[in-house]
C-alpha positions, 0 to 999 in steps of 0.5 A: 603211762607217759614216757620218761623225757630227758632234757627240758622236761625231766624233774630236777632236785630243786623241783622235788625240794620245791614240791615239799613247800606249801603252795603259797610259799612255793608261789612266793619263792618263785621259780626260774623259767624261760620267758617270751613276750610279744609286747603287742607292738605290731608285726615287728614285735620281739619274741626273744627268749630270756631267763627270768624268775616269776613270783606271786605277790599275794598282797598286790595280786600280782605276778612278778617277773624278774630278770637274772640280776633280780631286777623287776622287768614286768608286773602282771596283775592277775585281774588283767590276764584275759586267757591262760592255758598250758601248752606243750611243744617241741623245741630242738630235741627237748619238750617245752612245758609252756604256760601262755597268758594273754594279758589285756592292758587295753583299758581307758586309762592305759596306752598298752594293748594285749600282750602274749606271755609264754613262760617255759618251766623246767618240768611238767609238774612245776608248770601244772602246779603254777597253772592250777594255782594261778587259775584257782586264784583268778577264779577267787578274784573274779568271784570277789570282784562280782560280790564287791560289785553287787554290794557296791551297787555297780551297774551294767549295760542292759541295752545299747543303741548306736545313734547317727553321727552328726557334725558335732558328735562323731559318736553318739551312744544311748544306754539303758543301765540296770543295777547288778542283782536287780531288774530295776531299770535306771534312766537312760544315759548318753555318751557323746564324743566330739569329732576333734577329740584325740585318742587320749581325750576319748579315753578320759571321757570314757573313764569319766563316763564309767565312774559317773554312772557307776558302771562295772569296770569291765563294762568300761573296757568294752565301751572304750573298744566300741567307741574306738572301733566306731571312730576308726570306721568313721575315719576309714569312710571319710578317707575312702570318700576323699580318695574316690573323689580324687580318683574320679577327678582323673577320668579323661572320658569327659574331656574326649567328648568335649571341645578339642581345645579342652584337651591340653598336651600331656594330659594323659601323662599328668593323669597317670602321675597323679594316679601314682601319687594317689596310690602312694597316698592310700598306703599312708592313709589306710595302711594302719586302719584295720582289716576292712581298710586293707580290702578297701585299699585293694579295691581302690588300687584295682580301680586306679589300674583300670582308670590308667588303662581307660585313660590310655584308650581315651588318648588313643581315641583322641589321636584318631579323632584329630587325624579324622578332623579336616583342616580348614579349607579341606574337604573331609576325607572319604 
């Protein structure tokens, strides 16, 4: 038996009144909840809690989020919900009955990303009602979408090959397509993205490719993410190669082995300043290019520090060499 909980989890009179309504009417009428949203804008995203009313609009298959003044602040399409789960947690002295949703807005025709929403309900019963009803509606929409896709002869990707990038094409993908509900293999199709294409142009090209080949919309989302990942990886490789070339150019070991007149006064100091500048440049060029770029940044930063020590040793070795070199007209010191 569950213990009786006072505060945020205790059933209220409005809760009992709402329970008497039919499920569709309760969803349309809405409920007052607390709301947090990550907005998926990076590390500085806001998680401030606000009071809102959520309502389900069956006509548009949308969850409406309205602020305290009744103004609509958010529209969440049920087809965009990637994941939905109930979560109970303690905040202060009260138990919070939360419903967490991951809303995927990362589509070829959208600039948004995944947004985390947390709706905190006045009671466990109310939260469970909304969780069950929304999950049931989402399952129905998924089945309807699959049936519609089959009837409209949408295609899916059966096999995909990533081709080598060239001077003209930054991304080259070859795909074998099949129609949903059949095993008939269609002709292979290719998607090519040019090096100079902007992120917005890439989104439009992927969307046009999906429409032209009658691909299932969910395939378009996965395809765009793959293209985006490949372009990012190429950019990281290009930036890394350029940074390595700049770092290697600051080695002073070759000048130590060469003629004395190849060494200019203050050479080591200038090399150290240039390495500092390259280190700052790395932060800007690799800072927002994914987890892999962060590891590359650490490795290159360590190489820069090692090269500074090597150059310092080279400068000391050159000083010893100069002191041992006899002046004109003098015999070498024994």
